[in-house]
C-alpha positions as CSV (number, residue, x, y, z in Angstrom):
1,X,-9.7,173.6,-174.9
2,X,-8.1,173.5,-171.5
3,X,-4.4,173.3,-170.8
4,X,-2.7,170.4,-169.0
5,X,-0.6,171.0,-165.9
6,X,2.7,171.1,-167.7
7,X,1.4,173.7,-170.3
8,X,0.0,175.8,-167.4
9,X,3.4,175.7,-165.6
10,X,5.2,176.7,-168.7
11,X,2.8,179.5,-169.3
12,X,3.3,180.8,-165.7
13,X,7.0,180.6,-166.1
14,X,6.9,182.7,-169.3
15,X,4.6,185.2,-167.5
16,X,7.0,185.5,-164.5
17,X,10.0,186.0,-166.8
18,X,8.1,188.7,-168.7
19,X,7.2,190.4,-165.5
20,X,10.8,190.4,-164.4
21,X,12.3,191.6,-167.7
22,X,9.7,194.3,-168.7
23,X,7.1,195.1,-166.0
24,X,5.6,197.9,-168.1
25,X,4.9,195.5,-171.0
26,X,3.5,192.9,-168.6
27,X,1.1,195.4,-167.1
28,X,0.0,196.5,-170.6
29,X,-0.6,193.0,-171.7
30,X,-2.5,192.2,-168.5
31,X,-4.8,195.3,-169.0
32,X,-5.4,194.7,-172.7
33,X,-8.6,192.9,-173.6
34,X,-10.6,192.3,-176.7
35,X,-13.3,194.5,-175.1
36,X,-11.0,197.5,-174.7
37,X,-9.6,197.2,-178.2
38,X,-13.1,196.8,-179.8
39,X,-14.5,199.6,-177.7
40,X,-11.8,202.0,-178.8
41,X,-12.1,201.1,-182.5
42,X,-15.9,201.4,-182.3
43,X,-15.7,204.8,-180.8
44,X,-13.1,206.0,-183.2
45,X,-15.0,204.7,-186.2
46,X,-18.2,206.4,-185.0
47,X,-16.5,209.7,-184.8
48,X,-15.0,209.0,-188.3
49,X,-18.5,208.3,-189.6
50,X,-19.8,211.6,-188.3
51,X,-16.8,213.5,-189.9
52,X,-17.6,211.7,-193.2
53,X,-21.3,212.6,-192.9
54,X,-20.6,216.2,-192.3
55,X,-18.1,216.3,-195.1
56,X,-20.5,214.8,-197.5
57,X,-23.4,217.1,-196.5
58,X,-21.2,220.2,-196.3
59,X,-19.7,219.9,-199.8
60,X,-22.1,218.0,-202.0
61,X,-23.1,221.1,-204.1
62,X,-19.8,222.9,-204.2
63,X,-17.3,220.0,-204.4
64,X,-18.9,216.7,-205.5
65,X,-15.6,214.9,-205.4
66,X,-15.0,215.8,-201.8
67,X,-18.6,214.7,-201.0
68,X,-17.9,211.4,-202.6
69,X,-14.8,211.0,-200.5
70,X,-16.9,211.8,-197.5
71,X,-19.4,209.2,-198.4
72,X,-16.6,206.6,-198.9
73,X,-15.2,207.5,-195.5
74,X,-18.6,207.2,-194.0
75,X,-19.3,203.8,-195.6
76,X,-15.9,202.4,-194.5
77,X,-16.2,203.7,-190.9
78,X,-19.7,202.4,-190.7
79,X,-18.5,198.9,-191.6
80,X,-15.7,199.0,-189.1
81,X,-18.1,200.2,-186.4
82,X,-20.5,197.4,-186.9
83,X,-17.7,194.8,-187.1
84,X,-16.0,196.0,-183.9
85,X,-19.4,196.4,-182.0
86,X,-20.2,192.8,-182.9
87,X,-16.7,191.7,-181.5
88,X,-17.3,193.8,-178.4
89,X,-20.7,192.1,-177.8
90,X,-19.2,188.7,-178.4
91,X,-16.3,189.4,-175.9
92,X,-18.9,190.5,-173.4
93,X,-21.0,187.3,-173.9
94,X,-24.1,189.1,-175.1
95,X,-26.1,187.4,-177.7
96,X,-29.3,189.5,-177.9
97,X,-28.6,193.2,-177.9
98,X,-30.3,196.6,-178.4
99,X,-29.1,200.3,-178.8
100,X,-29.1,200.8,-175.0
101,X,-26.8,197.9,-174.3
102,X,-24.4,198.9,-177.1
103,X,-24.4,202.5,-175.9
104,X,-23.8,201.5,-172.2
105,X,-21.0,199.0,-173.2
106,X,-19.1,201.6,-175.3
107,X,-19.6,204.5,-172.9
108,X,-19.3,202.8,-169.4
109,X,-16.4,200.4,-170.3
110,X,-18.2,197.6,-168.5
111,X,-16.1,194.4,-168.8
112,X,-17.8,192.5,-165.9
113,X,-19.4,190.0,-168.3
114,X,-16.2,188.6,-169.5
115,X,-15.3,185.1,-168.6
116,X,-11.9,184.9,-166.9
C-alpha cells in the first residue's frame, strides 16, 4: 500500500529529526534490513546445529542425558535455520531456490535483489 504525499512528508520529517538527534541510530536503522537479520540468525543457528550434533554424537554412550540435550539443541536450531532461511529468501524475492543459492546468499551477503 503506497503512502500519500502528506504521509511521505511526515515520514521524511521524522527521518530528518532522527538524523539530527541521534545520527548513530539513524545510520544503524538505515543499514538494518530483514536480509541482514535473517542472514545473521541463519548463520548462528547453523553453528548451533553443528554444536548440538557434536554434543549428541560425542556423549551418547557415556552421558545419555547430555546427548538428549544436544539433540534438542540440534532440533531447535534446525527449525530456526529453516525459518530464517525462508525469510531471507522472501526478502531477496527468490521463489525457487536450491542449496547453491542459499549458500551464496548467506555467505556473500548479496542484497541486490531487494526492492527499494
